[in-house]
BASE-858956 format. One record per residue (C-alpha): residue in one letter; residue number from 1; y negated, z negated, x negated. Coordinates in steps of 0.2 Angstrom, whole numbers. Each point is the difference from the previous one (the first is absolute). Example, Ala and Ser with C-alpha at 12.3 -4.5 7.8 and 13.67 -1.06 7.14 Angstrom:
# BASE-858956
+--------+-----+-------+-------+-------+
| residu | num | north |    up |  east |
+--------+-----+-------+-------+-------+
|      a |   1 |    22 |   -39 |   -62 |
|      s |   2 |   -17 |     3 |    -6 |
+--------+-----+-------+-------+-------+
***
This chain:
# BASE-858956
+--------+-----+-------+-------+-------+
| residu | num | north |    up |  east |
+--------+-----+-------+-------+-------+
|      m |   1 |  -201 |  -465 | -1092 |
|      p |   2 |     6 |    -1 |    17 |
|      n |   3 |    -7 |    10 |    14 |
|      f |   4 |     4 |     1 |    19 |
|      k |   5 |    -7 |    10 |    14 |
|      c |   6 |     3 |    -4 |    19 |
|      a |   7 |     3 |    18 |     1 |
|      d |   8 |    15 |    -2 |   -11 |
|      i |   9 |    10 |   -10 |    14 |
|      g |  10 |    -5 |    11 |    15 |
|      m |  11 |   -17 |    -8 |     5 |
|      k |  12 |   -15 |    12 |     5 |
|      c |  13 |   -12 |   -11 |   -11 |
|      g |  14 |    -9 |     4 |   -16 |
|      f |  15 |     2 |   -18 |    -7 |
|      a |  16 |     5 |     1 |   -18 |
|      i |  17 |     2 |   -12 |   -14 |
|      n |  18 |    -2 |     6 |   -17 |
|      n |  19 |     4 |    -6 |   -18 |
|      a |  20 |     6 |   -17 |     6 |
|      l |  21 |     5 |   -13 |   -14 |
|      s |  22 |    17 |    -3 |     8 |
|      q |  23 |    10 |     4 |    15 |
|      e |  24 |    -3 |   -17 |     6 |
|      e |  25 |   -19 |     4 |     1 |
|      v |  26 |     4 |    16 |    10 |
|      l |  27 |    11 |   -10 |    12 |
|      q |  28 |   -14 |   -13 |     3 |
|      e |  29 |   -14 |    13 |     2 |
|      a |  30 |    12 |    10 |    12 |
|      q |  31 |     2 |   -16 |    10 |
|      v |  32 |   -18 |    -4 |     2 |
|      h |  33 |    -3 |    19 |     4 |
|      a |  34 |    14 |    -1 |    13 |
|      r |  35 |    -8 |   -15 |     9 |
|      l |  36 |   -18 |     6 |     0 |
|      a |  37 |     3 |    18 |     2 |
|      h |  38 |    16 |     2 |    11 |
|      g |  39 |     0 |   -17 |     9 |
|      m |  40 |    17 |    -5 |    -9 |
|      s |  41 |     0 |   -18 |     0 |
|      t |  42 |    16 |    -2 |   -10 |
|      i |  43 |     8 |    16 |    -8 |
|      p |  44 |    17 |     3 |     7 |
|      p |  45 |    14 |     1 |   -13 |
|      d |  46 |     4 |    18 |     3 |
|      v |  47 |   -20 |     4 |    -3 |
|      a |  48 |     0 |   -11 |   -16 |
|      a |  49 |    16 |     9 |    -7 |
|      k |  50 |    -8 |    17 |     3 |
|      v |  51 |   -17 |    -6 |    -8 |
|      s |  52 |    10 |    -7 |   -15 |
|      a |  53 |    11 |    16 |    -2 |
|      a |  54 |   -17 |    12 |     1 |
|      i |  55 |    -8 |   -10 |   -14 |
|      h |  56 |    -1 |    12 |   -14 |
+--------+-----+-------+-------+-------+
***
């Protein structure tokens, strides 16, 4: 089950996605979180790459 935490990419944020069904689900949830909590209307490619690399 894929997991991700904002802290994994150096963000001072307690957000975590635990036990997602797929990497795609993690990316979708992270995108919604980034928009709502961090004010990111789009995810820059470098941040998306960091998120993808940090999924474990």
